[in-house]
N, C-alpha and C positions, 0 to 999 in steps of 0.2 A: 373322592379322594384326590388330592392335588398331585400333579406330576412332580412338582418341586420336592415332594417328600421322599421320592424314590432314592434309595442309597446305592442300588446296583441296577444296571440297565435290564438284566434278565436274571431271574432265579432259575438256574439250570435244573435244579432238583425238582422244581415245581413244573416247569414247562416241558422238560424232557426232550427226547429226540424228535417227537412229532412237531413241536413248536419250532425247533431249529430248522426243520425242513420246509417251513412255510416260506414261499417265495416273497421277495421284497415287493414285487409288483402287486401281488395279491393284498399285501398289507396297505400299500398306497391306495389301492382301489377301495378298500374298506374304510380307510380313515377319513374323518371329516377334515375340513380345512383347519379348524382349531387344533385338532389332534396332530396334524402334520406340523403346524407351527410350533406346538409344544415340544414335539420330538426334536425339531431342529435346535431349539434352545437347550434341550437336555444333552444333545450331542456336543454342542459347543462347550457347555459347562463341564462335562465329564470327559471330553476328549475321546469320544467313542464314535464308531461309524454311525451314520444316520439310520441305516437299516436296523441296527441293534437298538438305537434309541426309539425308533418307531415301534418295534416289537414290545419294548418295555412300556411305552405309553399305552398301547392297546391292551397289554396284559393287566395294567392297573385299571383301565376302563372296564375290562371284562369281569374283574372281580372273581368271585367264587364260581361263576358259571363257566369260566375258562375261555381261552382265546378262540378255540375251534367253534364254540357256540356263538360267540360274537360275530365271527366271520360268516358263519352260515346264516345267521339272522340278517346281517346286512346284505348278503348276496340275495336272499329272498326278497328283501325290500327293493333292491335294484331291479329284480325281475318284474315285480309289481309295477314299479314306476315306468319301466320300459313298455309293459303291456298297456298301461294307461295312455302313454304317449302314442302308441300305435292306434288305439281307439280314437283318440282325438284327431289323428291324421285321417283315419278312414271316414269319420263323420264329417270332417271338413271337406274331404273329396266329394262325399255325397251331396253336401250342401252346395258346393260349387257346381256340380252337375245339374242340380235343380235350378239354380240361378241361370244356367246356360240355356234354359228353354225346355228342359225335360227330355231331351234326346238321350238315347243310350250312349255311354262312353264310347269313343271312337275305337273300333276294332273289337268291341265286346260281342261275343257270341253266346254268352251264358245268360239265360233268363230263368226266372223262378216265380212260383206263386205259392201262397200258403193260406190256410183257413183252419179255424178251430171252432168247435161247438160244445155247448154244455146242455145236457138233457136230464132234467130241466135246468134252469139257471138260478142258483148253482146246482150242479148235479154231476153226472158221469160225463167226462170230457172225451172228445175224440178229435183227431187231427187229420188233415189231408194236405199234401204238398206235391208240387211238381218241379223238377229241376231239368232244364234242357241245356245240353252242351254241344260241343263240336261233333261233326260226323253223325248227326242224328241221335246222339245219346239222350235218353230220357230216363229219369228216375222218378218213380211215383211212391209216395208214402201214404199209408192209410192204416191208422191204428188207434187204440185206446190211449188216453193220456191222463188217467187218474181221475180225481174228483176236484172240482173247483168251479169258478164262475167263467163266463164267456171270455173275459179278458185273459184269464190264466190259460184257457184253452187256446186262444190265439197266440199267446206267447209260447206255449208248448209247441205249437205248429211251426212258429218262426225258428225256435231253437233247433228242432229236428231238421228243418230245411237247411239251416246254416251248418249243422254238423255234416249233413250230406254234401254240401257244397265244399266244405273243407276236405272231406274224405276224397272227393273226386277232383280236387285241385282246381276248382273254379276260379277263373280270372275275371275280376271286375264284374261280378254278376249283378244284373238288374232284378231286384226282388220286389214282387207285387203282393199287396195284401189289402183286404177291405176293412181292416180294423184301424180307424183313425186313432183310437186310444193307444193301441200298442205302438204304432209307427211314431206317433208324437212322443210317447214315453221313452222309447229307445233313444231318440235324438234330443231329448230335453236335457238342460243342465241338471246336475245332481240335485240342486235345491228345488227344482220344479218337478222331479219325478214322483210317481205315486208310491208312498211308503209300502203299501201292500204288494206292490209288484217289483220291488227292488231286487229280490233274489233272482227273478226271471230276467230282469233288465241286465244285471251283472253278467249272467250267462250269455245273453245275446250279444252284449258289447264285447265280451272276451272273444267270442267267435268272429265277430265283425273285424276285430283287430287282426285276425288271421286271413282276412279276405280284402286286401287293399283295393280301393276303388269300388267297393260294393256300394250300390245305390238302393235305398228303400223308397218305394213309391206307393202311395195310396191309390186304389182304383175302386170304383163302385162295385157293389156286390154282384150285379149282373155280368160283370166282366171277369169274375173270378170263379166261373162255373166249374172248371176242372178240379180245382182244389176243394171247392165246396162239395162236389159230388164224392170225392174220395173221403172227406170227413164224414159225410152222411152214410157212406157205405160202411165205414168203420163202426158206426153206431149200430148197424144191423149185423155185424159179425163179431164173433168172439175171438178170432185169431188175427193178430196184427199181420199186415202184409207190407212188403216192400218189393217193388219190381223194377228191373232195369232192362231196357231194350233199345234197339236202334230203330229210328223212324223208317217206315217203308216208303219207297218212292211210288208205289202203286196208287 
């Protein structure tokens, strides 16, 4: 519907008190560039305040769904865009750290390892992970992870580890894993990611966006013994475990 067809800027019976209370700044934030331009023309043509014209423009755009629905939908889209931008920044930081020679980011004291297994493959999945932080903090994860293949098990381990890192407020953690498939998939462009792993990838990237400066590193299996042992232990136990303790100086 064209804005030019509007005969009144706001139908007060239709919009009611709730619409009248919507702040102008919120309307400006929700409106597209074209909608803001159209509202300015409407304000000039009808001699009304620009805030009133913008509300009228967005009401016409919202249609039967209503203005509140339109604003909520666009706010959700802005949040998704912001998350995607955070992910891009985190991945760019990780790539820069790798190009710098593989050293841990300056001042980082958070380190982590993850490993997942499928018994058989595909089969029952288990995961193991270790998170080390300041003051000797250590978090160990060892639990079942549903049914799937080895890559899905590795992704489940990475996601569980990232959730623990977010929960404990990890700063620029250096995360190690022996699954080249998963580490490459997380960092690949959307067009190059594995379709069967995209749901896992989306979860991992959303968590990475909450860990600025996080670095993902591949290591050979023999250097991932602690996480592997925790994953194998979960395969022999029915009860998931998560432990946290401080490292002893003894």
